[in-house]
N, C-alpha and C positions, 0 to 999 in steps of 0.2 A: 655831494662830497667832492672835495678837490683831491689832487695828487700832491704828494710831498715835493718840495723843491730842494735842489742841491744847495747846501750852505757852506760846505768846506770840503777840502780835498788835500791829502798829504800822505805821509808814510811814517812808519815807526822808526825812530832813531835809537841807536844803541844807548845813548845817554838818558833816554826816557825809560829804560828798563831797569828793574831792580835785581836783587840777588836770586829771584826766582826765574829770571830769564825771560820775563814778559813785561809788557808795558805797565808801568806803575799806575795805580788808580788815579793819582793826582793829574796825570796827563790826559786821561779820558775827560776829566772835568775841564781841562784847558781847551781841548779840541771842541767840546760842546759849547764852551764860552765863545770860541771863534765862530761857531755856527750861529749862535744867538746874535752876534753882531751883524752877520750877513742877513739873518732873518729880519732884524730891525730895519735894515736898509730896504728890504722888500715891503715893510710896513710903513715906509715913509719916515722912519726914525733913524736915519743913518748918522754917521759921525758929525757931519756939518750941522744937521738939525739939532743933534744932541748938544753940540758946543754952543749954538745960538740960543738954545732954550735953557742951558744950564741944567740939563737932566739926562738921565740914562736908564736903560733897561737893566734891572738887577734881579737876580734870582733870590727868592726867599725860602724855597723848598725844593729839594732835588730827590728824585728816586732814580737809581741807576741799576740796570741789570747787565752783568758781564756774561755774554753768551759763549764767546770763544776767545781763547788767549790770542793776544797780538804780540808776535815775536819781532825782533829787529828786522827791518827791511820790508815789513808787510805794508802794501799800499791799501789805502782806504779812502772813502768819502763819507760825508754826513749829509743826510737829508732831513727835512723838517716840515712840520705842519702845525696847525693850531687845533687844540681840543676844545677850548672854551674861551669865550670873550666876556669880560665883565667891565664895569666902569672903572674899577681900580686894579685890574690885573688881567693877565692872560695865562691860560694853561697851555704850555708848549710841549710838543713831542719832537724829539730828535732820535735818529738812530745812526750808528756807525756801521758801514757796510764794507765788506771786503771787495776791493776793485776786481780781484782775480776771480773769486768764486761767486760774487753776488749775494753771499750769505750775510745776514746781520751779525755783527760782532758785539754790539752793546746797544742798549736803549736808554733814553733819558726822558723822564717826565719832569717838567719844570714849572713851578709857580713863579711867574715873572711880574714885576711891578715897574712902573715908571716913577723914578725917584729923583729928588733934587740932588744935584752933584755934591753940594757941600754939606747939607744937613742930613741927607739920605731919608728925608721925609717922603712918604708916599704921595704921589700926585695922581689926579685922574688921567687915564689913558686918553691921549688926544683922539678926537672924533675921527679924524682921517685914518689913524692907525687902527681903530676898531673896525672901520669899514673895510680896510684892506685885510685885516685879520679874518673877517668873516668870509672872505673869498678864498682863504687858505684852510678852512675847516676840513679836517680829515677824520676818519674813523681809526681809533687806535688799533694797531695790529695785535693779534693774540699774543705774539712773542714779546710785545712791549708791556704787557700787564705784569704787576707784581706777582711773585710766586712764593717766595719764602718769607717775605715781609709784608706787613699790612700798611695801607695808606690811611691810618687813623688820624684824627685831629691831634695836633701836638699837645703835650701836657703843659701846664703852667711852667714858665721859665724857672728852673731850679737855681738855688744859690750854692756857692762853694761850700758853705757850712753844711748844707743838706747832703751833698755828695760825701763829705768826710764823715758825717754821722752814719751814713749808710755803709761805710767801709769800702767805698770805691777806691781803686788803686791809683796812686800817682804815677802817670805814665809818660808825661812830657811836660816841659816847662821851658820857656824861652821868650826872647824879645822879638817883636815884629821889625824886620829890616826893610829899608827902602826898596830893595830889589824884589820884595814879595808883594809890593803894593801897586795900585794903579796911579794915574796922574794926579789924582786928588789925595793920595796918601792912604787909601783904604785897602785892606788886605784883599788880594785877589782870591776868587773862588778856589782856584787850584790849590792854594796853600792851606786852606781850611782842611782839605782832604789830605794834603801832604803831611800836616801835623799828625793826624791820626795814623797815617801809614808809618811815619817815623816812630810812633809810640809802640807799635806792635811787638818788636823784640823785647822791650822793657816789660810789656804786659805779660808775655809768655814766660819770661825769666822769673817774674814774681808770682805767677799763678801755677806754673807747672815745672819750673826749674830748667826750662829749655833754653839753650844758647844757640841761636840760629847760625852763628859763625862756626859752630862745631858740628853741624848737621848738614853737610853739603848735598845730600841726596833727598832730604826731606824739607819741604817748605810749606807754603800755604797760599791760598787764593781766596779773594772775596767773590761771592756770587751775586750779592746785591748790597746796595748802600741806600740809606735814607738819611738825608742831611737837612736839618732845619736851621736856617741862619737867623739868629736872634738879633744880632748887631754886628756890623762890620767894623772891626777894630782898626786902629790907625798906626802909622809908623811910630815906633817907640813903646807901644803898649806891651806890657809883659803878660803873657798868657800862661795858663796852667791847665792841664788835661787830667780828668779823672775817668777811669774806665771800670766797667763791671760786667759780669756775665748775666745775661737775661734768660738764656735758654740753651740747653744742650741736648743733642739727639745722637743717633747712631753714627752719622758721618759729619754732621754740621753743628755749629754753635753760633749763637747770636750774642755779640758784644755790644754794649752801649757805651758811648763816649760823650762826656759833657765837658765843654770847653769854656773856661772862665777868664775874665779879666782879674788878674791876681791882686791888683790895687783896690778894686771895688768889690770883688766877690760876686759880680753880676755875670749872668750867663751870656756867652757870645754865640754858642751854637750847641745843638744837641744832635746826636747821630746814633744810628745803629747799623750793624752790618752782619750779614750771615756769611760765614766763612767755612772753609774746609782745610784739612791737612792735605798736602799735595806731594805725591811721589814725583820728584823732579826728573826721573829717568823715563817712567812710563807716561808722565803727565796726566795721571789719574788720581782721583780722590782716594784717600786712605781711611778706612774705618777707624774711629777713635778707640784705642785699646780700652778694655774693661776697667783696668786699674786707673787709667787717666780719666775716664768718664766718671768714675766714682769720685775722684778728687774734684773734678769740675762741678759735679752736681752739688757738692758741698759749698761751692763758691757762688751759686746762683743767688741773686739779690731780688726778691719780689718787688714788683712795682716799677722796675726800670723801663724806660722808653724815651722816645724823642719828645 
């Protein structure tokens, strides 16, 4: 087994934080994407090779655990290794670590593919990259394993009509802008998660009557995310998000989010997240009140998943 290698280093910026006062989930994805680029360099698939071959590393499946809040100014670095090497993909592990304490702040398990720049069709991983990846095989740390979510095989891609028939809530809709996309005009990973993050206030307003702009001492936090990327949309595509409740417990609930191309009704991504209500003064989880849990239990939709 190898040791993880450092793939990124930075600090939390104020503009990366949301109304909860901690780094928003979309920026964790962005940092992990930076790390993947550096890992690609270590595999012999750096930016010049990528440009010459007209291909790039792309994530098809993400599992993320948020272990500790990251507040403005916090310094961190990311390290990475390889969990599995296949002909058409790699399983990559990354973790974000506090520079000051040395404690892990977040972990990422990524299914990564080598894809054509323009068509995004999956190509075989180059032999030299597979050989380099085998030199970076690590054992996944215990804190990097899923806890509240399962890594099951994704369901068949849903259609928009199916989401509406199930009664999933309309929580976000908008057009993909150039600033959200890569050089080839495809939506960046960060903004898939950003769309879901932006949808949450609408989701809570429609399911529990909560207006987060009027509850300054109560917020929320995600503990884990699973994101399956079905298709990377392009500049100008109009997307729509449907959300539904999968499970509710004493302190946690699992929401599912299905993202669609509004023009075709085809699935773009499916996701689920386990979340808590958060006391923004004590920074601790709050038990779900009995009356709210009763309401939420009535909103559970059987069969939801990624």
